[in-house]
N, C-alpha and C positions, 0 to 999 in steps of 0.2 A: 719675691717672697710670697705673694698671694697664690701663685701656682703651687708652691710647696704646701701651703695650708689646705688648698683644695685637694691635692693628692692625698694628704694625710686624712682628710675627712672621708674621702672615697675609700681609702684603704681600711680605715676603722670601720666604716659601714659594712664593707665586704666581710671583714673578719667577724663582726657581730652576726651577720646573716648566716654564716657558716657554722655557728656553734649551737649546741643543744642548750636547753634551759639550765641544766646543772652548771655547765661551763660559763653561761652568761652571768649567773650569780657570782661565780668565782671572779669573773672580770669586773663585776661591780665592786666586790670587796677590794680588788687590786686598785681600782680607780679611786676609791675613797681613801685608802691608805696612801696612795701616791699624792693625792691632793693635800692630805694632812701634812705629809712631809714637805711638800712644796710651800705650804702656808707657814711652816716653821722657818723656812729660809726667808720668806717675805717679812716675817716679824724681825728677824735679825737684820735685814736690809732696810728696815723701817719703811717698807712699802705696804702701808696699811690698807690701801685700796685693793692691791693684789691679794693680800692676806684675806681680806673680807670676801673677795670673789671666790677664792679657793675653799675657804671654810664653808661658805654657803653652798658650793657645789658638793662638798663632802656631806653636808647635812641632807641635801636633796637625794644623794645616792643612798645614804642610810635609810631615809624615809622610803625610798623606792624598794629597797630590799625588805623593809618591814611590811610593805604592801603586798609582797609575794606570800607572806605567811598565811596558812590556812588554819585559823584558830580552832575550827571544829575538828578537823582531821588530826592536827598536830597536838591537840590537847595541852597538857602541862608544858611540854617542851616548847611548843609554839608560843605559848603565853610568856614563858620565861625569856625567850628570844625577843618577843615583842617589847617586853618591859626593858630589856637590856638596850635595844635599839633606841627606845624613847630616852633612856638615860644618856646614851651616847649623844643623841641629838642635843639634849640639854647641856651636856658638858662642852660640846662644840660651840654652842651659842655663848656659853660662859667664857670659853677660851678666846672667842672672837672679841668679846667686850673687854676682856682683861689682857689680851695679847699674851696669853699664858701657854708657853710651850709644854709645860708639865701636863696640863690638861689635854693637850693634843697628843702627847705621848701615851697618856692613859687610854684615850679612845683608840688610838692606833693599836695598842696592845690587845684591847678587847677584840677589835676587828681581826687582828692577825690570828688570835686563838680560834675564833669562829671560822675563819677562812680555812685554817688548818684542819679543823674537824670536818668541814664541808668537803675539802679535797679528799680527806680520808675515807669518806663514805661513797665516793664515786663508783668504785668497782662493785660494791654491794648494790647500789642503785641500778647499775647496768645489768648485773646478774638477775635482779628482780623485775627487769623490764620497766623500771620507773623512768628511764631516760630513753 
């Protein structure tokens, strides 16, 4: 089993090294949404340690994406995203304390919408040499 985990870690690391920054942000959104969904399953299974670990990881990912924002260049849009990410982090903390799947769904919905927009601007970013 340890060999499988090592292979997965190497495979994941190789995948990340082969992507551009735009795709990396997309992968981070995917990872946060996946961990939120897994946390919901852990709540249902009453595995609260596992739930806590997964929600904490989702919070870390959202905070990491927030850290990529350039508030000077992005102006109002970047500030709005910053505020939304902070809100999502707070809701994830609350969901963790309350074992509330509804709050997890709310955050996942926000992240899915942002991810969808992010994926939608990829071609424009490529065309403008931003990637």
